[in-house]
C-alpha positions in Angstrom: 122.4 65.2 86.2 123.0 66.7 82.8 126.3 68.5 82.1 126.3 71.4 79.7 130.0 71.9 78.7 131.2 75.4 78.0 134.6 76.2 76.8 135.9 78.9 79.2 138.0 81.5 77.4 140.3 82.9 80.0 143.6 84.7 79.6 146.7 82.6 80.4 147.6 84.8 83.4 144.1 84.4 84.9 144.1 80.7 84.2 147.3 80.4 86.2 145.8 82.3 89.1 142.7 80.1 88.9 144.9 77.0 89.0 146.7 78.3 92.1 143.4 79.0 93.8 142.2 75.5 92.9 145.3 74.0 94.5 145.0 76.1 97.6 141.3 75.7 98.1 140.7 72.2 97.0 137.6 73.4 95.0 137.0 72.6 91.4 137.5 75.2 88.6 133.7 75.4 88.3 133.2 76.1 92.0 135.8 78.8 91.9 134.4 80.4 88.7 130.9 80.3 90.3 132.2 82.0 93.5 134.0 84.6 91.4 130.8 85.4 89.5 128.8 85.5 92.7 131.2 87.9 94.4 132.1 90.2 91.4 128.9 90.4 89.4 127.1 92.9 91.7 130.0 95.3 91.4 130.4 94.8 87.7 126.7 95.5 87.2 126.9 98.6 89.5 129.4 100.1 87.0 127.0 99.9 84.0 125.3 102.9 82.6 121.8 102.6 81.0 122.1 101.1 77.5 125.7 100.0 78.0 126.6 96.5 76.7 128.4 93.9 78.9 131.3 93.9 76.4 132.0 97.6 77.0 132.7 97.2 80.8 136.2 98.0 81.8 138.1 95.2 83.6 138.2 95.6 87.3 141.5 96.8 88.7 143.6 94.6 91.0 142.8 96.8 93.9 139.0 96.5 93.2 139.4 92.7 92.9 141.3 92.5 96.2 138.5 94.6 97.9 135.8 92.4 96.5 137.5 89.1 97.5 138.9 90.2 100.8 135.5 90.3 102.6 133.8 87.4 104.1 130.6 86.1 102.5 127.9 83.6 103.2 130.2 80.8 102.0 132.8 81.5 104.6 133.6 78.3 106.5 131.8 76.0 104.1 134.0 73.1 102.9 134.4 72.2 99.2 132.4 69.0 99.9 129.5 71.0 101.4 129.6 73.5 98.5 129.6 70.6 96.0 126.5 69.1 97.7 124.7 72.4 97.8 125.4 73.0 94.1 124.3 69.6 92.9 121.0 70.0 94.7 120.2 73.1 92.8 121.3 72.1 89.3 118.6 71.3 86.7 118.0 67.6 86.0 
């Protein structure tokens, strides 16, 4: 499996929250970031207007983030090990 490193630029406050989530969940930073993208991206894209650039999107409010992440999704009940196995099956060789 090839790894394509990417330096994640994340504000200190968010990095601390991500570290807490990692400790609580037992998942890797990568798994958590992928889950965040999967959960939030549809709502982020729904807020675009035609011709608008990604860099001009307003950050989601804390209440919006809580709403997004409070609902169950298709990954509910899947362990970190199962998620890891699923992800490694789908990554390019």
